[in-house]
C-alpha positions as CSV (number, residue, x, y, z in Angstrom):
1,M,-0.8,23.6,18.0
2,S,1.4,26.1,19.8
3,K,5.2,26.1,19.4
4,L,7.9,26.7,22.1
5,L,11.1,28.7,21.8
6,V,13.4,28.7,24.9
7,F,15.9,31.5,25.1
8,C,18.3,30.5,27.8
9,I,20.9,32.9,29.2
10,D,23.6,31.3,31.2
11,A,23.9,32.9,34.7
12,L,20.8,35.0,34.3
13,C,20.0,36.1,37.8
14,S,16.7,37.1,39.4
15,C,18.3,40.4,40.2
16,D,18.4,41.1,36.5
17,V,14.6,41.2,36.1
18,E,14.2,44.9,36.9
19,Q,16.9,45.9,34.5
20,M,15.4,43.7,31.8
21,R,12.1,45.6,32.2
22,E,13.9,48.8,31.1
23,M,15.5,47.3,28.0
24,P,13.7,47.7,24.6
25,H,13.2,44.0,23.6
26,F,13.0,42.2,27.0
27,G,10.9,45.1,28.3
28,E,8.3,44.9,25.5
29,Y,8.0,41.1,26.0
30,M,7.7,41.4,29.7
31,K,4.7,43.6,29.5
32,K,2.7,40.5,28.6
33,C,4.6,37.8,30.4
34,S,4.2,35.8,33.6
35,L,7.2,35.4,35.9
36,V,8.6,33.1,38.4
37,K,11.1,35.5,39.9
38,N,13.3,33.0,41.8
39,I,14.0,29.6,40.4
40,H,16.0,27.4,42.8
41,P,18.6,25.5,40.8
42,V,19.5,21.9,41.4
43,W,22.5,21.0,43.4
44,P,25.3,21.5,42.5
45,A,24.2,24.7,40.7
46,L,26.6,24.2,37.7
47,T,25.8,24.8,34.1
48,Y,25.6,21.2,32.9
49,C,23.7,19.9,35.9
50,C,21.1,22.7,35.7
51,H,20.6,22.6,31.9
52,T,20.0,18.9,32.1
53,S,17.4,19.4,34.9
54,I,15.8,22.2,33.0
55,I,14.8,19.9,30.1
56,T,14.3,16.6,32.0
57,G,12.4,17.8,35.1
58,C,14.6,15.6,37.2
59,Y,17.2,16.1,39.9
60,V,20.8,15.1,39.4
61,D,20.5,11.8,41.1
62,R,18.1,10.7,38.4
63,H,19.5,12.3,35.3
64,G,23.1,11.5,36.1
65,V,25.0,14.7,35.1
66,D,26.6,15.5,38.5
67,N,29.2,18.2,37.5
68,N,30.4,19.9,34.4
69,E,33.4,17.6,34.3
70,K,33.1,13.9,34.8
71,V,34.3,12.9,38.3
72,I,36.1,9.5,37.8
73,R,37.3,7.6,40.8
74,G,41.0,7.1,41.1
75,G,42.2,10.7,41.8
76,H,41.9,11.7,38.2
77,Y,41.9,15.3,37.1
78,G,41.4,16.8,33.6
79,S,38.5,14.5,32.9
80,P,36.3,15.4,29.9
81,W,33.2,17.4,30.4
82,Y,29.9,15.8,30.0
83,G,29.0,16.1,26.3
84,K,26.9,13.3,24.9
85,K,23.1,13.0,25.1
86,S,23.8,9.3,26.0
87,D,25.1,10.6,29.4
88,V,21.6,11.7,30.3
89,K,19.7,8.8,32.0
90,V,16.1,10.1,31.5
91,P,14.1,11.5,28.6
92,T,14.3,15.2,27.8
93,L,11.5,17.5,26.8
94,L,12.6,17.2,23.2
95,D,12.6,13.4,23.4
96,C,9.0,13.6,24.6
97,A,8.1,16.2,21.9
98,R,9.4,13.9,19.2
99,E,7.3,11.0,20.5
100,H,4.3,13.3,20.0
101,G,5.2,14.0,16.4
102,M,6.8,17.4,16.9
103,T,10.0,18.8,15.3
104,T,12.9,19.7,17.5
105,C,15.9,22.0,17.4
106,S,18.7,22.4,20.0
107,L,21.4,25.0,19.7
108,S,24.4,25.1,22.0
109,W,22.6,23.1,24.7
110,P,25.0,21.2,27.0
111,V,25.1,17.4,27.2
112,S,23.3,17.1,23.8
113,G,26.0,15.6,21.6
114,G,24.5,13.0,19.3
115,A,21.0,13.6,20.3
116,N,18.2,12.3,18.1
117,Y,16.7,15.7,17.5
118,D,15.8,17.0,14.0
119,M,18.4,19.8,14.3
120,N,21.2,19.8,16.8
121,M,24.4,21.9,17.3
122,P,25.6,20.8,20.7
123,M,27.8,22.7,23.2
124,I,30.5,20.1,22.9
125,V,33.7,21.8,21.7
126,P,36.0,21.6,24.8
127,Y,36.1,24.4,27.4
128,G,39.1,26.6,26.6
129,Y,39.5,25.3,23.0
130,V,41.5,27.8,20.9
131,G,42.3,25.8,17.8
132,Y,41.1,26.3,14.2
133,D,39.5,23.0,13.5
134,P,36.6,22.2,15.9
135,T,34.9,19.8,13.4
136,P,36.4,16.6,15.0
137,Y,34.3,17.4,18.1
138,L,31.2,18.2,16.2
139,K,31.3,15.3,13.6
140,G,28.7,12.8,14.6
141,M,27.6,15.0,17.5
142,A,25.8,17.7,15.5
143,T,23.2,16.8,13.0
144,D,24.4,16.6,9.4
145,N,21.8,19.0,8.2
146,L,23.2,21.9,10.3
147,M,26.8,21.0,9.6
148,D,26.3,20.7,5.8
149,R,24.1,23.8,5.5
150,Y,25.6,26.3,7.9
151,F,29.0,25.4,9.2
152,Y,30.9,26.5,6.1
153,K,29.8,30.1,6.7
154,H,29.3,30.2,10.5
155,G,32.0,27.8,11.7
156,R,34.5,30.6,11.7
157,F,33.0,31.8,15.0
158,L,34.3,28.7,16.8
159,K,37.8,29.1,15.5
160,G,40.8,30.8,17.1
161,P,41.6,32.3,20.5
162,D,38.7,34.7,20.2
163,R,36.1,32.1,19.4
164,S,32.5,33.0,20.3
165,L,29.9,30.3,20.7
166,D,27.2,33.0,21.1
167,L,27.9,34.4,17.6
168,L,27.6,30.9,16.1
169,T,24.4,30.3,18.0
170,M,22.7,33.5,16.9
171,A,23.8,33.1,13.3
172,M,22.4,29.6,13.1
173,A,19.2,30.4,15.0
174,L,18.2,33.2,12.6
175,D,19.1,31.2,9.5
176,I,17.1,28.2,10.7
177,L,14.0,30.5,11.3
178,E,14.4,31.9,7.8
179,D,15.2,28.7,5.9
180,Y,13.0,26.1,7.5
181,D,9.6,25.7,9.0
182,Q,9.9,26.8,12.6
183,P,10.6,23.8,14.7
184,D,7.9,23.0,17.2
185,V,10.4,23.1,20.0
186,M,13.6,25.2,19.7
187,L,16.3,25.7,22.4
188,V,18.7,28.6,22.0
189,K,21.3,28.9,24.7
190,M,23.6,32.0,25.2
191,C,26.8,31.9,27.2
192,D,28.4,35.3,27.5
193,L,26.6,36.7,30.5
194,D,28.1,33.8,32.5
195,G,31.6,34.7,31.3
196,A,31.0,38.4,32.1
197,R,30.1,37.6,35.7
198,H,33.0,35.2,36.1
199,T,35.3,38.1,34.9
200,Y,33.8,41.2,36.6
201,G,31.4,40.0,39.4
202,V,27.7,39.7,39.7
203,H,26.7,43.4,39.5
204,D,29.5,45.1,37.5
205,G,28.6,47.6,34.7
206,N,30.2,45.3,32.2
207,V,27.7,42.6,33.1
208,Y,24.8,45.1,32.4
209,N,26.4,45.7,29.0
210,Q,26.4,42.0,28.2
211,L,22.8,41.6,29.3
212,R,22.0,44.5,26.9
213,K,23.6,42.5,24.1
214,H,21.4,39.5,24.9
215,D,18.4,41.9,24.7
216,E,19.4,42.7,21.1
217,E,19.8,39.0,20.3
218,F,16.4,38.3,21.8
219,G,14.9,41.1,19.8
220,A,16.3,39.6,16.6
221,I,14.7,36.3,17.3
222,V,11.4,37.8,18.1
223,E,11.6,39.8,14.8
224,A,12.4,36.6,12.9
225,L,9.2,35.0,14.3
226,R,7.2,38.1,13.5
227,R,8.4,38.1,9.9
228,K,7.7,34.4,9.6
229,G,4.2,34.9,10.8
230,T,4.5,32.5,13.8
231,L,5.0,34.9,16.7
232,E,1.5,34.8,17.9
233,E,1.5,31.0,18.0
234,T,4.8,30.7,19.9
235,N,5.2,30.4,23.6
236,I,8.5,32.1,24.3
237,V,10.4,31.3,27.5
238,I,13.4,33.2,28.8
239,L,15.2,31.4,31.6
240,G,18.6,31.1,33.3
241,D,20.4,28.0,34.6
242,H,21.9,29.4,37.9
243,G,22.7,32.6,39.7
244,Q,26.2,33.6,40.6
245,T,27.9,34.7,43.8
246,D,30.8,37.1,44.2
247,I,33.7,35.2,45.8
248,T,36.4,36.6,48.1
249,K,38.9,33.7,48.0
250,A,39.6,30.2,46.5
251,L,40.5,27.4,48.8
252,N,43.2,24.8,47.8
253,M,41.4,22.0,49.5
254,N,43.9,19.4,48.3
255,V,46.7,21.3,49.9
256,L,44.9,21.1,53.2
257,L,44.3,17.4,52.7
258,R,47.9,16.9,51.8
259,K,49.1,18.7,54.9
260,A,46.7,16.6,57.0
261,G,48.4,13.4,55.6
262,F,45.6,12.3,53.3
263,I,47.6,12.9,50.0
264,S,51.3,12.2,49.1
265,L,53.0,13.5,46.0
266,N,55.8,12.3,43.8
267,E,58.8,14.7,43.2
268,D,57.2,15.9,40.0
269,G,54.0,16.9,41.8
270,S,51.9,14.1,40.6
271,I,49.8,12.0,43.0
272,K,51.8,9.2,44.6
273,D,49.0,8.0,46.9
274,Y,45.9,9.3,48.6
275,D,43.2,8.4,51.2
276,A,41.0,11.4,50.3
277,I,41.1,13.9,47.5
278,A,38.8,16.8,46.5
279,H,37.2,17.6,43.1
280,S,36.0,21.2,42.7
281,A,32.4,22.0,41.9
282,C,33.2,25.7,42.2
283,L,31.3,26.8,45.3
284,C,31.5,23.3,46.7
285,A,33.6,20.3,46.4
286,Y,33.3,16.5,46.2
287,V,35.7,14.5,48.4
288,E,36.6,11.1,47.0
289,L,38.0,8.3,49.2
290,K,40.5,5.9,47.7
291,N,38.8,3.1,49.6
292,P,35.2,4.0,50.4
293,D,34.8,0.7,52.3
294,D,37.5,1.5,54.8
295,A,35.3,2.6,57.7
296,K,38.2,3.8,59.9
297,T,39.7,6.0,57.2
298,K,36.3,7.3,56.3
299,A,35.6,8.3,59.9
300,K,39.0,10.0,60.1
301,V,38.4,12.0,57.0
302,R,35.0,13.1,58.1
303,A,36.3,14.1,61.5
304,Y,38.9,16.3,59.8
305,L,36.4,17.9,57.5
306,E,34.0,18.5,60.4
307,S,36.9,20.3,62.2
308,L,37.1,22.8,59.4
309,K,33.6,24.1,60.3
310,Q,35.4,25.9,63.3
311,D,38.2,27.3,61.3
312,P,37.4,31.0,60.9
313,D,39.2,31.2,57.5
314,I,37.3,28.2,56.0
315,M,34.0,27.8,58.0
316,L,32.6,24.8,56.2
317,D,28.9,24.9,56.3
318,Y,28.2,21.2,55.9
319,V,29.9,17.9,55.5
320,Y,27.5,15.3,53.9
321,D,28.3,11.8,53.0
322,K,26.8,10.5,49.7
323,E,23.7,9.1,51.4
324,E,23.0,12.4,53.1
325,A,23.7,14.2,49.8
326,E,21.1,12.2,47.9
327,R,18.5,12.6,50.6
328,I,19.0,16.3,51.1
329,Y,20.0,17.6,47.6
330,H,19.0,14.7,45.3
331,V,22.5,14.3,44.0
332,A,24.5,11.1,43.4
333,G,27.9,10.4,41.8
334,D,31.4,9.0,42.4
335,F,32.1,10.9,45.6
336,D,32.0,10.1,49.3
337,F,31.5,13.6,50.9
338,I,30.4,17.0,49.7
339,I,31.5,20.2,51.4
340,E,30.8,23.9,51.1
341,S,31.8,27.0,53.0
342,R,29.5,29.5,54.7
343,L,31.9,32.1,53.3
344,P,31.7,33.3,49.6
345,M,34.6,31.0,48.8
346,S,35.2,28.6,45.9
347,F,37.3,25.4,45.8
348,C,40.1,24.6,43.5
349,E,42.2,21.5,42.9
350,Q,45.8,22.6,43.3
351,L,48.0,19.8,44.9
352,E,51.4,21.5,45.4
353,G,52.6,24.4,47.5
354,E,52.0,25.6,51.0
355,E,49.4,28.3,50.4
356,I,45.9,27.2,51.2
357,F,44.3,30.0,49.2
358,S,44.8,30.7,45.5
359,H,44.7,34.0,43.7
360,R,41.4,34.6,41.9
361,I,41.7,34.7,38.1
362,P,39.1,36.9,36.4
363,G,37.1,34.9,33.9
364,D,37.9,31.5,35.3
365,H,34.8,29.5,36.0
366,K,36.1,28.1,39.3
367,V,38.2,31.0,40.8
368,G,37.0,34.1,38.9
369,A,35.4,37.2,40.4
370,A,32.2,35.3,40.8
371,T,31.0,31.8,40.4
372,H,28.3,29.3,41.2
373,G,27.8,25.6,42.1
374,G,27.0,24.2,45.5
375,N,23.9,25.0,47.5
376,P,21.0,26.0,45.2
377,S,19.9,28.7,47.6
378,R,22.8,31.0,47.4
379,R,22.1,34.8,47.3
380,E,21.5,35.2,43.6
381,L,19.0,32.7,42.1
382,T,17.9,32.5,38.5
383,T,14.5,33.2,36.9
384,F,11.8,31.9,34.5
385,I,9.8,34.3,32.3
386,A,7.1,33.2,29.8
387,A,4.6,34.6,27.4
388,G,2.5,33.3,24.6
389,P,-0.8,31.7,23.6
390,D,-0.8,29.2,26.5
391,V,0.5,31.6,29.2
392,K,-1.6,33.9,31.3
393,P,-0.2,37.5,31.3
394,G,0.7,39.3,34.5
395,V,1.1,36.5,36.9
396,E,4.1,36.7,39.3
397,I,5.2,33.9,41.5
398,D,8.0,34.3,44.1
399,S,9.8,30.9,43.7
400,R,9.7,27.4,42.3
401,P,12.3,24.6,41.9
402,M,14.1,24.2,38.6
403,V,12.6,20.8,38.0
404,D,9.2,22.4,37.5
405,E,10.3,24.0,34.3
406,A,10.2,21.0,31.9
407,P,6.7,19.7,32.8
408,T,5.4,23.3,32.6
409,M,6.9,23.8,29.1
410,A,5.6,20.3,28.1
411,R,2.1,21.5,29.1
412,M,2.5,24.5,26.9
413,L,3.0,22.1,24.0
414,G,0.0,20.0,25.0
415,F,1.5,16.9,26.5
416,T,2.6,15.6,29.8
417,M,6.1,14.4,30.7
418,P,5.8,11.2,32.6
419,D,7.8,10.2,35.7
420,V,9.5,13.6,36.5
421,D,10.4,15.1,39.8
422,G,8.9,18.5,39.0
423,K,5.3,19.7,38.8
424,V,3.5,22.0,36.3
425,I,3.4,25.6,37.3
426,E,-0.3,25.7,36.9
427,E,-0.7,29.4,38.0
428,I,0.9,30.8,34.9
429,L,-0.9,28.7,32.3
430,R,-4.2,29.3,30.6
């Protein structure tokens, strides 16, 4: 029986493929691979939404992870990010693999806390955490075997202001491959390319340097499989979760809504009342109505949003209500409208002040040099690269939707995932 190892690089773009061919480890692997050059992410093309679709084969309206942060009605900000596997409403690839008697391992995969996998170290420590004791977030969320065996020597990578999830992930991945029988399904997720693009932009030289680091990490994993004697029986998949887009400005959508009379603030800047308020999904935004059943206010808000299509500084591309969003983009959640600009512009959630545009902050996932989210067909898409005993070499396909990845990887493992939105990419399989 073949095994599967997925090496996921956050923000890997289809434009990276040619550079990867010139790198020592990616390049050697790609000589025998098949490739779907352009994978269209789900909407919104955010990390947690996409990662969940990658391993469920379902769109957002079915798996339920509709943002990185939970959008909770009532004008709430600072909500926790999705973290627990129980937030996912449909089975994952690893769930199905376990049902077929296979062993499973997931490292740094979003929305996997508490998953019933054989080995699991979830991406659950809060975004921006800088403390020295991340164990309260991991206790009960990571599997005891990984915490007991490895956290005493590798947990230091998650501690302090210079913490590095990628260092933890790689240290644990290599130890697991040395210490245990190779899991039948192993997910290894790397983060730092995404951070480089948020900081420097899509095509900056620093981004190439980070991709080169991922090449070395990938090479170490391949060498671990070779030394273990399992390389030839392992299907290896390299994939990304979304592309990125260089942005020119960040819109304070709530300042606009406040100026239009839809939000009022207390003296301390907190929300006093609102009819409509925006939640950022980076390149797009959800607009929540306080009373979705108030048809008059809903029509007034929509008319205002529609008027922003003609504003040359804003140029909204679309204004969809939740029914339209589900029909067009297969997304559902606690919102009443979704909006996005035709410009390379992100959305932020600032309430106070008079300026409708914010300064960009390099590295910030919402208002950095580049970001993602919104329409899955933005300029830079992501990619899917596979090689192994169940993959034909040398096949290149132009594009497929992200939901096709899970059923294709399931087929590599010899089973079918039932009731998914995606289809098997038959062309690349033996």
